[in-house]
C-alpha positions, 0 to 999 in steps of 0.5 A: 514773508518779506526780505530786507537788503542789508548790504550791496557792493559792486567792484570792477577791474578794467582789462585790455578787452573788457571790465571784470565785475563782481556784485554781491547783495546780502539779504535778510530772510527771517532768521537766515542771511542769503548772499547773492554773488554775481560775476561777469564782464562788461563788454562793448555791447553787453554784460555777461553774468553768472550768479550764485548764492550762499546761505548763512544761519547767522549774521556774523558768518555772513559778514565774515564772508563779505569781508573775505570777498572784499579783501580778495577783490582788493588783492586782485586789483579790483576797485569799489564802484557805486552800485548805480554804475551797474544799472547805468551800464545796463541802460547804456547797453539797452541804448546801444542795442537799439542804435543803428547797425554798424557797417562791416568793411571786411571779415577775415572769414569771408576769405576762407571760401572759394579761391583761398589757398588751402595750404595757407594758415588762416591768419593770412586772411587777416593781413590785407585788412590788418595793414589798413588798420595799421595805417588807420592807427598811425593816422589817428583814425580809430574811434575814441571808444576803441582807443580807450578800450585797447590803448596799450595795444594801439600803442604797440601797433604805433611802436611797431611791436604788434602788427595791425593784422594781429590787432585785427585778429586778437582785438577785433575778432577778425571783423573791421566795422564802422565801430572801430573807426572815427567819423573821418576814418569811416568817411574815408573807409566807406569810399575806399573799402566798401564791399561793392567797389573795394579800391583798397583791395585792388591797390593791395593786389597791384602792390604785392602780387606781381611775383606772388600766387595770390594776395593771401601769400603776402607776409605780415611784415613792417617792410611790406606795410611800408610798401602799401603805406604811401599808396593808402596815404595818397588815396586819403589825400585825394579823398580829403581834396575831393571832400574839401572841393565838394564842401566848398561847392555846396557852400557856394551854391547856397 
C-alpha cells in the first residue's frame, strides 16, 4: 500500500545560540491523512529533532491543522524556508563532522582539580581566559561564524555590558577552541595560549597575583581587564613583527 506526499512545509526562527525549526509533512495513506511534525534546533555542528505524528480521517481536518500550525509559527516569529534548506543543512553538518578536529586552547573545567581553591565559585575558573576573549573580541579576531551566531552578545562585550568571562561561560560553554577565532586570531593564540607553553597564563599570573593567593582570585571587572590589555597587545604586536620578518626572510630566500 503506497502513500502520497500532499504537503511539506519548513519554518525557522534564528536565535542567539541556535536556530529553531519545524518541518511538517502531510501524507495520504488510503483514506487517512498522516501529519508528521519534526521540531528541533540547528546548532553549530548538529541538528536536534523530535518527531510526532497525527492521524486524520479526512483531508479537511488535516488541512485545518496545517493552517493552525502555520499561523502559530508566524505568530511566534518563524519564517517559511524552502524545504531543501533542511537537506542542505544536513549535508553541511556531515561535512563539518569530517573536517579537521579543532584545537582547544582552554577549558574552564580543566582548572577545577588540583590547586583550585575549593571555597571559590566555579565561575572564577572562567575569568583568565575570559579576559583574553574580551581582548580578541575588541581586536576583531573572532571567527566570522561566531560573529554571525552571537553578534548581539559580541556587541555587549564591546560596549562593556558583558564580560568576556560571561561570554565564555554562556556562549562557548567554557571551551575556547580554534573554531571561535579568526585565522589571524588562531595564529596568535597558538603561539600565546598553547597548552605546552602557555605564555598568556604566565603574563596573567605576573600581572595579578602579587597580592592575591592565586590567579583564580582575580575579580571579573573592567578595571582588571584594563591591566592585562596592554600586556596582551604588546605580545600581539611582537607576534606581528616576528611574522612579518619571517615572511620577508622566506620570500627573499626563494
